[in-house]
Each structure stands twice: as structure tokens, then as C-alpha cells.
C-alpha positions, 0 to 999 in steps of 0.5 A: 509941057506944062506942069499940071499937078504935083506933090512937093519932093515926090511926084510932078505931073505933066501934059503936052497935048494929049500925053501926060508924063510923071516925074517920081522920086523915090526915097530909098533911104540912102538915095532918092531914085528918079524916074520920068514915065509916061502914063498909058491910055488907061491912066489918062482917063483915070486922071481925067475922071479922078483927078489927082487921087488917081496919081495919088495911087498910082504914084503908091503902087509904083513905090510899093514895087520899087520897094519889092525890088521890082523896076520893070513898070518904071524901065517899060513906061520910061520916057526919052531923054527929049522928053525927060528935057521938056519936063525939066524945061517946064518944071524950071518955067513953073518955078520961076513963075 
């Protein structure tokens, strides 16, 4: 697992072989809600074609849905605890330099 893109304090994009994962923090004013999700094959394809901009658009779409009270996308794409742990380890390794 490797951290490959980020928007500090908002989202991080990770890659593990051919799968991509997004860690996203949604600021709900009094609390920040953090989620780890997997990207769909279509989203991976968009990232390969459009790069970072496709993730910016995806993150905005997720935040807009959460602000409307719709967490369904996040629940449907949530990763396992093992994947979350791998993402956290990759972040710590990246931060350590």
C-alpha cells in the first residue's frame, strides 16, 4: 500500500497493486467524520485518465452527499478494518519520509 496523492486535512489516495483507496475527512463543523473507501473500476479508470482532478470531483461529490445527510455511498464502499490499517501504516511511512 502506498500514498500516491493527497489534499492535506481533506483526502488521501492510496494504491495497493491495482486497487485504489480514498481516505476522506468530512468537516461537519462540530465534528470531522473520517471514512476509508475503495474506488470503483470506473473511478480508477477516471483517475488514470484525468489524474488528481477526478479525485477532487469525487471528494466534492461525497462531501455534498454527506451534507445532505446521505451516507449511503460511504457505507456501500467502506473498506475492511485490515485495509484501513494498511492505509494508516502507509500514511505513517509516508510521513516518516
